[in-house]
C-alpha positions as CSV (number, residue, x, y, z in Angstrom):
1,X,20.4,-37.4,-32.2
2,X,21.4,-39.6,-29.3
3,X,20.9,-38.1,-25.8
4,X,23.9,-38.3,-23.5
5,X,23.6,-39.5,-19.9
6,X,24.7,-37.2,-17.2
7,X,26.6,-40.1,-15.6
8,X,24.7,-39.6,-12.3
9,X,24.0,-42.7,-10.3
10,X,20.3,-43.0,-9.2
11,X,19.6,-43.8,-5.6
12,X,17.4,-46.8,-4.9
13,X,14.1,-45.7,-3.2
14,X,14.3,-46.8,0.4
15,X,10.9,-48.6,0.3
16,X,11.1,-50.4,-3.1
17,X,10.9,-54.2,-3.0
18,X,13.4,-56.0,-5.3
19,X,14.0,-59.7,-5.8
20,X,17.3,-61.1,-7.3
21,X,17.6,-64.7,-8.4
22,X,20.5,-67.1,-8.6
23,X,21.0,-70.8,-8.8
24,X,23.0,-73.3,-6.7
25,X,25.8,-75.6,-7.6
26,X,25.3,-78.8,-9.6
27,X,27.2,-81.5,-11.5
28,X,26.6,-83.3,-14.7
29,X,26.9,-86.8,-13.1
30,X,24.3,-88.7,-15.1
31,X,22.4,-87.8,-18.2
32,X,20.0,-90.6,-17.6
33,X,18.5,-89.0,-14.5
34,X,17.6,-85.4,-14.4
35,X,19.5,-83.7,-11.5
36,X,18.0,-80.8,-9.6
37,X,19.5,-77.7,-8.1
38,X,18.1,-74.9,-6.0
39,X,17.0,-71.6,-7.3
40,X,17.1,-68.8,-4.6
41,X,15.5,-65.4,-4.7
42,X,16.5,-62.8,-2.2
43,X,14.0,-59.9,-1.5
44,X,15.4,-56.7,-0.5
45,X,13.7,-53.5,0.9
46,X,15.6,-50.7,-0.8
47,X,19.3,-51.5,-1.0
48,X,19.9,-52.2,2.8
49,X,17.5,-54.7,4.2
50,X,16.9,-58.3,3.4
51,X,13.2,-59.0,4.0
52,X,12.7,-62.5,2.6
53,X,14.1,-65.5,0.7
54,X,12.2,-67.5,-1.9
55,X,13.3,-71.0,-3.1
56,X,12.4,-73.5,-5.8
57,X,14.0,-76.7,-7.2
58,X,14.8,-76.5,-10.9
59,X,16.1,-79.2,-13.3
60,X,19.6,-79.0,-14.6
61,X,19.5,-78.3,-18.3
62,X,15.7,-78.3,-18.1
63,X,13.1,-75.8,-19.1
64,X,11.5,-74.9,-15.8
65,X,13.5,-72.0,-14.4
66,X,11.2,-69.2,-15.7
67,X,8.0,-71.0,-14.4
68,X,9.8,-71.6,-11.0
69,X,10.6,-67.9,-10.7
70,X,7.0,-66.9,-11.6
71,X,5.6,-69.4,-9.1
72,X,7.9,-68.2,-6.3
73,X,7.0,-64.6,-6.8
74,X,3.3,-65.2,-7.2
75,X,3.0,-67.5,-4.2
76,X,5.0,-65.3,-1.9
77,X,3.6,-62.9,0.6
78,X,5.4,-60.0,-1.0
79,X,2.7,-58.4,-3.2
80,X,4.7,-55.2,-3.7
81,X,7.7,-56.5,-5.6
82,X,8.6,-54.0,-8.2
83,X,11.9,-55.3,-9.7
84,X,13.1,-58.7,-10.7
85,X,17.0,-58.9,-11.1
86,X,18.6,-61.9,-12.9
87,X,22.2,-62.9,-12.8
88,X,22.0,-64.0,-16.5
89,X,19.8,-65.7,-19.1
90,X,20.2,-69.3,-18.1
91,X,20.1,-71.1,-14.8
92,X,21.2,-74.7,-13.9
93,X,23.2,-75.2,-17.0
94,X,21.0,-74.3,-20.0
95,X,17.8,-74.0,-18.2
96,X,15.8,-71.0,-19.4
């Protein structure tokens, strides 16, 4: 039997570290040369305080977004990140 949710909204713990990623703008100007766009990660302490920003360049319609996120997180000074939030499943066009 399915369990029903109480509908209560959980509060974010004040000390938890969260990173959320999103990509920058880009155009499809030339298929011959691979255009790059910026990938930004914003690190929050709880739900109130921005404590850092990560960035990497990724290829439009490439296959390097996941590795760029992993590299950004692993090479950051934030060893206590607990949650990674994504805006969708693809970045920079169809980059996964």
